[in-house]
C-alpha positions in Angstrom: -20.8 -183.2 -53.9 -17.0 -183.0 -53.3 -16.4 -184.2 -56.8 -18.7 -181.5 -58.2 -16.8 -178.8 -56.3 -13.4 -180.1 -57.1 -11.3 -177.6 -58.9 -10.7 -178.3 -62.5 -7.0 -178.5 -63.5 -5.7 -175.0 -64.4 -4.5 -174.7 -68.0 -0.8 -174.2 -67.9 0.6 -171.2 -70.2 3.7 -172.1 -71.9 6.1 -169.5 -73.6 8.6 -170.7 -76.2 11.1 -168.5 -77.8 11.4 -168.2 -81.6 8.2 -170.4 -82.0 8.5 -170.2 -85.7 11.8 -172.1 -85.8 12.1 -175.8 -86.5 12.6 -177.1 -83.0 10.3 -174.7 -81.2 7.6 -175.1 -83.8 7.4 -178.9 -83.4 7.6 -178.7 -79.5 4.9 -176.1 -79.4 2.6 -178.1 -81.8 3.0 -181.2 -79.7 2.5 -179.5 -76.3 -0.6 -177.6 -77.5 -2.4 -181.0 -77.9 -1.3 -182.4 -74.4 -3.4 -182.5 -71.3 -1.9 -180.8 -68.3 -0.5 -183.2 -65.7 -1.4 -186.2 -67.9 0.7 -188.6 -69.7 1.3 -188.1 -73.4 -2.5 -188.1 -74.0 -3.2 -185.7 -76.9 -6.4 -183.9 -77.4 -9.0 -185.1 -80.0 -8.6 -183.9 -83.6 -10.0 -180.5 -84.0 -10.7 -178.3 -86.8 -8.2 -175.8 -88.2 -10.4 -172.9 -86.9 -10.2 -174.1 -83.3 -6.5 -174.6 -83.2 -5.8 -171.4 -81.3 -8.8 -171.4 -79.0 -7.9 -172.2 -75.4 -9.1 -175.4 -74.2 -9.7 -176.5 -70.6 -6.9 -178.6 -69.2 -4.6 -178.2 -72.2 -1.3 -176.4 -72.4 -1.8 -173.0 -73.8 1.2 -172.2 -76.0 2.4 -168.7 -76.7 5.7 -167.5 -78.1 8.0 -164.9 -79.7 8.7 -164.8 -83.5 12.2 -164.6 -85.0 10.5 -163.5 -88.3 7.3 -161.3 -88.2 6.7 -162.1 -91.8 6.7 -165.8 -91.2 3.6 -168.0 -92.1 1.1 -167.8 -89.2 1.0 -170.9 -87.0 -2.3 -172.5 -86.1 -1.8 -173.8 -82.6 -0.3 -170.8 -80.6 -2.8 -168.8 -78.6 -0.6 -165.7 -79.0 2.5 -164.9 -80.8 4.6 -161.7 -80.0 7.0 -159.6 -82.0 8.8 -158.2 -78.9 10.2 -154.7 -79.3 11.8 -154.2 -75.9 12.8 -156.5 -73.0 10.3 -154.9 -70.7 7.5 -156.1 -72.9 9.1 -159.5 -73.1 9.2 -159.8 -69.3 5.7 -158.9 -69.1 4.8 -161.7 -71.3 7.1 -164.1 -69.4 5.5 -163.3 -66.1 2.0 -164.3 -67.5 3.3 -168.0 -68.2 3.8 -170.9 -66.0 6.5 -172.6 -68.0 9.1 -170.8 -70.0 11.1 -172.7 -72.6 14.1 -171.2 -74.3 15.8 -173.2 -77.1 19.2 -171.9 -78.0 20.3 -174.7 -80.3 19.5 -172.9 -83.5 20.0 -169.2 -83.1 23.2 -168.0 -81.2 21.4 -164.6 -80.5 19.1 -166.3 -78.1 21.9 -167.3 -75.7 22.0 -163.8 -74.4 18.3 -163.5 -74.3 17.8 -166.8 -72.4 20.5 -165.8 -69.7 18.6 -162.4 -69.4 15.2 -163.9 -69.2 16.1 -166.5 -66.4 17.8 -163.8 -64.5 14.9 -161.3 -64.9 12.4 -163.9 -63.8 14.5 -164.8 -60.8 14.5 -161.1 -59.8 10.7 -161.1 -59.8 10.6 -164.3 -57.7 8.7 -162.6 -54.8 6.0 -161.4 -57.1 5.1 -164.9 -58.3 1.4 -165.9 -57.7 1.9 -169.3 -59.0 5.2 -171.5 -59.3 7.0 -171.0 -62.6 9.4 -173.2 -64.5 12.3 -172.4 -66.8 13.5 -175.0 -69.3 16.6 -174.5 -71.3 17.2 -176.6 -74.4 20.9 -176.5 -75.5 23.2 -178.3 -77.8 24.9 -181.7 -77.3 28.0 -180.0 -78.5 28.8 -179.0 -75.0 30.2 -182.5 -74.7 31.9 -182.6 -78.1 35.6 -182.7 -76.7 34.9 -185.0 -73.8 37.5 -187.9 -73.3 36.4 -191.4 -73.2 35.2 -192.7 -69.8 37.3 -195.9 -70.1 40.3 -196.0 -72.5 39.8 -199.8 -72.7 36.1 -199.5 -73.7 35.9 -196.3 -76.0 32.2 -197.3 -76.9 31.1 -196.8 -73.3 28.4 -194.0 -73.5 28.2 -191.0 -71.4 25.2 -190.4 -69.1 23.7 -187.6 -67.1 25.9 -188.3 -64.2 29.0 -187.5 -66.3 28.1 -183.9 -67.0 30.7 -182.5 -64.7 33.5 -184.4 -66.6 32.5 -183.1 -70.1 34.6 -180.7 -72.3 32.9 -178.4 -74.5 33.3 -177.6 -78.1 35.2 -174.2 -78.5 32.3 -172.6 -80.3 29.8 -173.6 -77.7 31.2 -172.3 -74.5 28.4 -169.7 -74.3 26.0 -172.6 -74.1 27.9 -174.0 -71.1 27.7 -170.6 -69.3 23.9 -170.0 -69.7 23.3 -173.7 -68.7 25.3 -173.2 -65.4 23.5 -169.9 -64.7 20.0 -171.5 -65.3 20.9 -174.4 -62.8 22.2 -171.9 -60.2 19.1 -169.7 -60.4 16.8 -172.6 -59.7 18.3 -173.5 -56.5 17.4 -170.4 -54.5 13.6 -171.2 -54.3 12.7 -174.5 -55.9 9.1 -174.1 -54.8 8.4 -170.9 -56.8 11.1 -171.1 -59.5 12.4 -174.4 -60.7 14.9 -174.7 -63.6 15.8 -177.4 -65.9 18.4 -177.8 -68.7 18.0 -180.3 -71.4 21.0 -181.3 -73.4 19.5 -182.2 -76.8 20.9 -184.6 -79.3 20.6 -183.8 -82.9 16.8 -183.4 -83.6 15.5 -185.1 -86.7 12.3 -185.8 -88.6 9.5 -183.4 -89.5 11.6 -181.1 -91.7 14.6 -183.3 -90.7 16.5 -180.4 -89.1 20.3 -180.7 -89.5 19.8 -183.8 -91.7 17.6 -181.8 -94.1 20.3 -181.4 -96.6 20.8 -185.2 -96.6 17.2 -186.0 -97.2 16.7 -183.4 -99.8 19.7 -184.3 -101.8 18.9 -188.1 -101.8 15.2 -187.5 -102.3 15.8 -185.3 -105.4 18.3 -187.9 -106.8 20.6 -185.2 -108.3 23.8 -187.3 -107.5 24.8 -190.8 -108.4 26.1 -191.4 -104.9 25.5 -189.8 -101.5 28.7 -188.1 -100.2 30.1 -189.3 -97.0 32.2 -186.7 -95.1 35.3 -188.2 -93.7 35.5 -191.9 -92.7 32.0 -191.8 -91.3 32.9 -193.7 -88.1 31.9 -190.9 -85.8 28.8 -191.6 -83.8 26.2 -188.9 -83.9 23.5 -188.7 -81.0 20.0 -188.4 -82.4 16.6 -187.9 -81.1 13.3 -187.6 -82.9 11.7 -184.1 -82.7 8.5 -185.6 -81.2 10.6 -187.5 -78.5 12.3 -184.2 -77.6 8.9 -182.5 -77.3 7.7 -185.5 -75.0 10.8 -184.9 -72.9 9.9 -181.2 -72.4 6.2 -182.2 -71.6 7.3 -184.8 -69.0 9.5 -182.1 -67.3 6.6 -179.6 -67.2 4.2 -182.1 -65.8 6.3 -184.1 -63.2 9.0 -181.5 -62.1 11.7 -184.2 -61.7 14.3 -183.9 -59.0 17.1 -184.1 -61.5 17.7 -180.7 -63.1 20.2 -181.8 -65.8 18.8 -184.1 -68.4 20.2 -185.6 -71.7 17.6 -186.0 -74.4 18.9 -188.8 -76.9 17.7 -192.1 -78.3 19.4 -195.4 -78.3 20.4 -195.4 -81.9 24.1 -194.8 -81.6 24.5 -194.5 -85.4 27.5 -193.5 -87.0 27.6 -190.8 -89.9 28.1 -193.7 -92.3 25.2 -195.6 -91.2 23.0 -192.5 -91.4 24.3 -191.7 -94.8 23.9 -195.2 -96.2 20.4 -195.6 -94.8 19.2 -192.3 -96.4 20.9 -193.3 -99.7 19.4 -196.7 -99.7 15.9 -195.7 -98.8 15.6 -192.5 -100.7 18.5 -192.0 -103.0 20.6 -194.0 -105.5 21.7 -196.6 -102.9 25.3 -195.7 -103.0 27.7 -193.6 -100.9 31.0 -192.1 -101.8 33.5 -191.0 -99.2 34.9 -187.5 -99.6 37.2 -185.5 -97.3 35.3 -183.8 -94.4 36.7 -180.5 -95.7 34.4 -181.0 -98.6 31.5 -180.2 -96.3 32.8 -176.5 -95.9 32.4 -176.0 -99.7 28.7 -176.8 -99.6 26.5 -173.8 -99.7 23.5 -175.8 -98.3 25.3 -176.8 -95.1 26.0 -174.2 -92.3 28.9 -174.3 -89.9 26.5 -175.2 -87.3 25.4 -178.2 -89.1 28.8 -179.3 -90.0 29.9 -179.1 -86.3 27.0 -181.6 -85.5 27.6 -183.8 -88.4 31.3 -184.3 -87.4 30.8 -184.8 -83.7 31.7 -188.2 -82.2 29.8 -189.0 -79.1 28.1 -192.0 -77.6 25.4 -191.1 -75.0 22.7 -192.8 -73.1 19.7 -191.1 -71.5 19.4 -193.3 -68.4 17.2 -191.0 -66.5 14.6 -190.6 -69.3 14.1 -194.3 -69.7 14.0 -195.0 -66.0 11.7 -192.0 -64.8 9.8 -190.6 -67.7 6.8 -192.2 -69.5 7.8 -191.7 -73.1 6.4 -193.6 -76.1 9.4 -193.4 -78.4 8.4 -192.8 -82.0 10.1 -193.8 -85.3 11.3 -191.6 -88.2 8.4 -190.2 -90.4 8.5 -190.6 -94.1 8.9 -187.9 -96.7 6.1 -186.3 -98.9 4.2 -188.6 -101.1 5.2 -188.9 -104.7 3.0 -188.0 -107.8 2.4 -190.8 -110.4 1.0 -189.8 -113.7 0.1 -191.7 -116.9 -0.5 -189.8 -120.1 -2.3 -191.6 -122.9 -3.7 -190.8 -126.3 -3.2 -191.4 -130.1 -0.2 -190.7 -132.2 0.8 -187.0 -132.6 -1.7 -185.8 -129.9 1.1 -184.2 -127.9 1.8 -186.8 -125.2 5.5 -186.2 -124.9 5.2 -182.4 -125.0 2.8 -182.5 -122.1 4.8 -185.1 -120.2 7.9 -182.9 -120.4 5.9 -180.0 -119.1 4.7 -182.1 -116.2 8.0 -183.4 -115.4 9.6 -179.9 -115.2 6.8 -178.5 -113.2 6.5 -181.4 -110.7 10.2 -182.5 -110.9 9.1 -186.0 -111.8 10.8 -188.7 -114.0 9.8 -189.0 -117.6 9.2 -192.6 -118.4 9.5 -193.2 -122.2 9.4 -196.8 -123.4 12.3 -196.6 -125.7 14.6 -195.1 -123.0 13.5 -197.7 -120.6 14.4 -200.6 -122.9 17.7 -198.9 -123.9 18.6 -198.3 -120.2 17.6 -201.9 -119.2 19.8 -203.4 -122.0 22.7 -201.1 -121.1 22.3 -202.3 -117.5 22.3 -205.9 -118.4 25.5 -205.4 -120.4 27.2 -203.6 -117.5 26.2 -206.4 -115.1 27.6 -209.1 -117.5 30.9 -207.4 -117.5 31.0 -207.0 -113.7 34.0 -209.1 -112.2 32.9 -211.9 -109.9 34.8 -210.4 -107.0 32.8 -207.2 -107.2 29.4 -208.9 -107.2 27.4 -208.0 -104.1 26.0 -210.8 -101.9 22.4 -211.7 -103.0 22.8 -210.6 -106.4 22.5 -212.9 -109.4 25.8 -214.1 -111.1 27.0 -212.6 -114.4 26.0 -216.0 -116.2 22.4 -215.4 -115.3 22.5 -211.8 -116.7 24.2 -213.0 -119.7 21.4 -215.6 -120.2 18.7 -212.8 -119.8 20.7 -210.5 -122.2 20.8 -213.2 -124.8 17.1 -213.9 -124.5 16.3 -210.0 -124.9 18.6 -209.7 -128.1 17.2 -212.9 -129.5 13.7 -211.7 -129.0 14.4 -208.4 -130.7 16.0 -210.1 -133.7 12.9 -212.3 -134.2 10.5 -209.3 -133.9 12.4 -207.0 -136.2 14.0 -204.7 -133.4 10.9 -205.0 -131.2 10.5 -206.6 -127.7 7.6 -208.8 -126.6 5.3 -207.4 -124.0 6.7 -209.6 -121.3 10.1 -208.1 -121.5 8.8 -204.5 -121.8 6.4 -204.8 -118.9 9.2 -206.3 -116.7 11.6 -203.4 -117.6 9.0 -200.7 -116.9 7.8 -202.4 -113.7 11.6 -202.4 -112.5 11.8 -198.8 -113.5 8.6 -197.7 -111.7 9.7 -199.6 -108.6 13.1 -197.9 -108.7 14.0 -195.6 -105.7 13.8 -192.3 -107.8 10.3 -193.1 -109.1 9.1 -194.3 -105.7 10.5 -191.1 -104.0 9.6 -188.3 -106.5 7.1 -190.1 -108.8 6.8 -190.5 -112.6 5.1 -189.5 -115.8 4.5 -192.6 -118.0 4.5 -191.5 -121.6 1.9 -193.4 -123.8 2.0 -196.7 -122.1 0.2 -199.1 -121.6 -1.7 -199.2 -124.7 -4.1 -202.1 -124.1 -6.2 -203.5 -121.3 -4.0 -206.6 -121.1 -0.7 -204.6 -120.8 -2.2 -202.4 -118.1 -3.3 -205.6 -116.2 0.2 -207.2 -116.5 1.9 -204.1 -115.5 -0.1 -202.7 -112.6 -1.8 -205.9 -111.1 0.0 -207.6 -108.2 2.2 -210.5 -109.4 0.8 -212.8 -106.7 -2.8 -212.3 -107.6 -3.7 -216.1 -107.9 -7.2 -216.8 -108.7 -8.4 -213.5 -107.5 -6.7 -211.9 -110.4 -9.8 -212.4 -112.5 -11.9 -210.4 -110.1 -12.8 -206.9 -111.1 -13.4 -203.9 -109.1 -11.5 -202.1 -106.3 -9.6 -204.9 -104.6 -6.1 -205.5 -103.6 -5.2 -206.6 -107.0 -3.6 -203.2 -108.1 0.0 -202.6 -107.0 -0.5 -199.3 -105.4 3.3 -198.6 -105.3 3.4 -198.2 -109.0 -0.2 -197.7 -110.2 -0.8 -194.1 -111.3 -2.7 -191.6 -109.2 -3.8 -189.6 -112.3 -4.5 -190.8 -115.8 -4.7 -188.1 -118.6 -6.3 -189.1 -121.9 -5.4 -186.6 -124.5 -7.5 -186.9 -127.8 -8.4 -185.0 -131.1 -10.2 -185.9 -134.3 -8.3 -187.8 -137.0 -8.5 -184.9 -139.4 -7.0 -182.5 -136.9 -4.1 -185.0 -136.2 -3.5 -185.7 -140.0 -3.3 -181.9 -140.7 -1.0 -181.4 -137.9 1.4 -184.2 -139.1 1.1 -182.9 -142.8 2.1 -179.4 -141.8 5.3 -180.7 -139.9 8.7 -179.7 -141.7 10.4 -182.6 -143.3 13.4 -182.2 -141.0 11.2 -182.9 -138.0 9.4 -186.1 -139.6 12.8 -187.6 -140.5 13.6 -190.5 -138.1 10.2 -190.5 -136.3 7.0 -192.4 -136.6 5.4 -189.4 -138.3 5.9 -190.6 -141.8 2.5 -190.9 -143.8 2.3 -194.7 -143.7 3.5 -195.3 -140.2 1.4 -192.5 -138.7 -1.8 -193.6 -140.4 -1.2 -197.3 -139.3 -0.4 -196.2 -135.7 -3.7 -194.1 -135.7 -5.8 -196.8 -137.1 -4.4 -199.3 -134.5 -5.0 -196.9 -131.7 -8.7 -196.5 -132.8 -9.3 -200.1 -133.3 -7.9 -200.8 -129.7 -10.3 -198.2 -128.2 -13.5 -199.1 -129.7 -13.8 -202.6 -127.9 -15.4 -203.0 -124.4 -12.1 -203.7 -122.6 -10.1 -200.6 -123.6 -7.2 -199.2 -121.7 -9.4 -196.5 -119.9 -11.7 -199.2 -118.8 -8.9 -200.7 -116.7 -8.3 -197.4 -114.9 -12.2 -197.1 -114.5 -12.2 -200.4 -112.6 -9.3 -199.4 -110.5 -11.4 -196.3 -109.5 -8.8 -193.9 -111.2 -11.1 -191.6 -113.3 -9.1 -190.7 -116.4 -9.1 -186.9 -117.2 -10.2 -186.4 -120.8 -8.8 -183.4 -122.8 -9.6 -182.6 -126.3 -6.4 -180.7 -127.6 -8.3 -179.7 -130.7 -10.6 -177.3 -129.1 -7.9 -174.6 -128.5 -5.5 -173.3 -131.2 -2.6 -173.9 -128.8 0.4 -175.6 -130.2 2.2 -175.3 -126.9 -0.6 -177.1 -125.0 -0.7 -174.5 -122.3 -4.5 -174.9 -121.8 -4.3 -178.7 -121.6 -1.3 -178.2 -119.1 -3.4 -175.8 -116.9 -6.2 -178.3 -116.7 -4.0 -181.1 -115.6 -2.3 -178.9 -113.0 -5.7 -178.0 -111.7 -6.5 -181.6 -111.3 -3.2 -182.9 -109.8 -2.6 -179.8 -107.6 0.4 -178.0 -106.5 3.9 -179.6 -106.5 4.6 -181.7 -103.4 8.3 -181.9 -103.9 11.1 -179.7 -102.5 11.3 -176.3 -103.6 14.0 -174.6 -105.7 17.5 -175.0 -104.9 19.6 -171.8 -104.2 21.2 -172.3 -107.5 17.9 -172.4 -109.2 16.6 -169.5 -107.3 19.7 -167.4 -108.4 19.2 -168.8 -111.9 15.4 -167.7 -111.9 16.3 -164.3 -110.4 19.0 -163.8 -113.0 16.6 -164.9 -115.7 13.9 -162.6 -114.3 16.5 -159.7 -114.2 17.6 -160.4 -117.7 14.0 -160.5 -118.9 13.3 -157.3 -116.9 16.3 -155.6 -118.5 15.4 -156.8 -121.9 11.7 -155.6 -121.5 13.1 -152.3 -120.2 15.6 -152.0 -123.1 12.7 -152.9 -125.6 10.4 -150.3 -123.9 13.2 -147.7 -124.1 13.9 -148.6 -127.7 10.3 -148.5 -128.7 10.0 -145.1 -126.8 13.0 -143.6 -128.6 11.7 -145.0 -131.9 8.4 -143.3 -131.4 10.0 -140.0 -130.3 12.3 -140.2 -133.4 9.3 -140.8 -135.6 7.4 -137.9 -134.0 10.3 -135.7 -134.2 10.9 -136.5 -138.0 7.2 -136.1 -138.6 7.3 -132.8 -136.9 10.3 -131.6 -138.9 8.7 -132.8 -142.2 5.4 -130.8 -141.1 7.6 -127.7 -140.3 9.4 -127.9 -143.5 6.2 -128.3 -145.5 4.6 -125.3 -143.6 7.7 -123.2 -144.3 7.6 -124.1 -148.1 3.9 -123.1 -148.2 4.6 -119.9 -146.3 7.3 -118.9 -148.6 5.3 -119.6 -151.6 2.3 -117.5 -150.4 4.7 -114.7 -149.4 6.1 -114.8 -153.0 2.7 -114.8 -154.5 1.6 -111.8 -152.3 4.7 -109.9 -153.3 4.1 -110.5 -156.9 0.5 -109.3 -156.5 1.7 -106.2 -154.7 4.2 -105.7 -157.3 1.8 -105.8 -160.2 -0.7 -103.6 -158.4 1.8 -101.0 -157.5 3.1 -100.3 -161.2 0.2 -97.8 -162.1 0.8 -96.0 -158.8 4.6 -95.8 -159.3 4.0 -94.4 -162.9 1.7 -91.8 -161.7 3.9 -90.8 -158.9 7.0 -90.6 -161.2 5.1 -88.6 -163.7 3.1 -86.2 -161.7 4.5 -86.0 -158.2 8.2 -86.9 -158.0 9.6 -84.0 -160.5 8.0 -81.1 -158.5 8.8 -82.9 -155.1 12.5 -83.4 -156.0 12.7 -79.8 -157.2 11.2 -78.6 -153.9 13.6 -80.7 -151.7 16.7 -79.3 -153.9 15.4 -75.8 -153.0 14.9 -76.5 -149.5 18.4 -77.7 -149.2 19.7 -74.7 -150.8 18.0 -72.1 -148.7 17.8 -74.0 -145.5 14.7 -72.2 -144.1 13.8 -72.2 -140.4 10.6 -74.3 -141.2 11.6 -76.7 -144.0 8.2 -78.4 -143.9 6.3 -75.2 -144.3 8.8 -74.0 -146.9 8.3 -77.2 -148.9 4.5 -77.0 -148.6 4.6 -73.4 -149.9 7.0 -74.4 -152.7 4.7 -77.3 -153.9 1.7 -75.0 -153.8 3.3 -72.3 -155.8 4.8 -74.7 -158.4 1.8 -77.1 -158.8 1.7 -78.0 -162.5 -2.0 -78.1 -162.7 -2.1 -74.4 -161.5 0.5 -73.6 -164.0 
């Protein structure tokens, strides 16, 4: 009965500032799946729709937003866009644990100081104990002198925090840290405070190391730059481990109020750079002056400070008192591997180039692979013995392979046997750039046997003859998507015939070569064991696209079908330079469109004005013509009248006017009338 009436653990409400930032977002996501007062037990997987539903016994995470327009997070119960500190304090008082992270945004330092002081002021109004956790930067130790001059590698621990010296730009961190510790001493039962000195967080989005991972993953440089001599030791911690530290503090309320969150890696900048380059990039590093970091637009001053720090630290208290299952670094996003097949002149290379540009993949063309492989062999042959790395074959072995390749090409009229081609392609597909970003394989393999030799595991043994979905296929290089482009022979022939002579020269599109290649392709794809059968057996269903159905020389419809099948790009977004270039291009296109629109409008207005003037001139001409015609008619009609007047009226009238002028009567009109009456010729 006692067990039935026992009170269930009350769900703790946790507030995290700027919950949409890198560190806070990952800490909040971790805590939202943890059981209150448990170890690191996480809740069962739930659907996306139930992420923000409060669960009994779990931490309920809420937080403020640094960007109100940021993408909505799934796990917080509530998020706030705080307009005033009174509203913020009201939200803080509703929570049991308040977490302030000031490692990413300097503007949060003042807010964290105010928040801890405001909560301390309301101490007497607390109905339940509250906890304040401050996460600040390891840079508050940056200028600390070695504990033992004879042993400079001796690490600092939590007990040494009073002897540390702060980086000049992080003194504000030190001030708020001391304030938080002080406020937690007045009434530890109601208001306990903790400060966590966090090492450089990594993984998830990789944090401060993000630019390192992105540059190496994109493979844009032949060697990863190393700023300075690289001997400085950078304290690191996995972001999930940092979240686990916070969770342990919230659950167990340790007696120690100053904690250092750092792992045991003690890696130098050179080791970090080399590791990233070897596993994600070209495998090489190049030392550059540390001042070069300030010229990089993708690295902020905050990141530079952390990358150049030299500290050896050990989290003794965490390892002795907390139950933390330390995790390893997570990998990057998965690559995309595509194989495009089809007959000659069907548009494989064009589609491959479009896919490579869209997904930022590597275009694998057989001719280029062979040329690069031979050039690499020639370079290895010329490498002096003292520069050869340990474990590599000697230049004599490389020379023997190179001689064999050249001899094979001479015997086959410039072509290589499948054994060499497959080896070169396999090496290319296993290279770090293809493993990281992925590839688009252009028109190869062409036969079932070639596909089998290329994609099957090399150590297949007797099981190699087994068909079906087994472990025969080398999943590291086998394509995820197979695109089969096709078109009727007549369509392909007409397309090649209509090509300009300048395009055909130096290609396989000459009449005889094209027909032979097309005939060979059809022969290879009429038997039972075709190239597409191989991928069917590997449970990779080819996507068939008939390019002749649409009159689209740019293959836009085929490209759209492939994009729909493959999905959205999984790589890094555009670089700032690419964004600027796209914006400039868009602006230029907008200006061009506006100029064209204005020019078209002006052209139409000019045409309308010219047409209006022409119509007006035509109307004026017609009007003048009609006027002249009317005048001529009136002139002709008035001749008899004028003759009559001149003969019968005008002589008497002129005589009367003259008499009127001589006499000047008082009433000239009456006098003239009387005169005309008396002198009327008819009466005479």
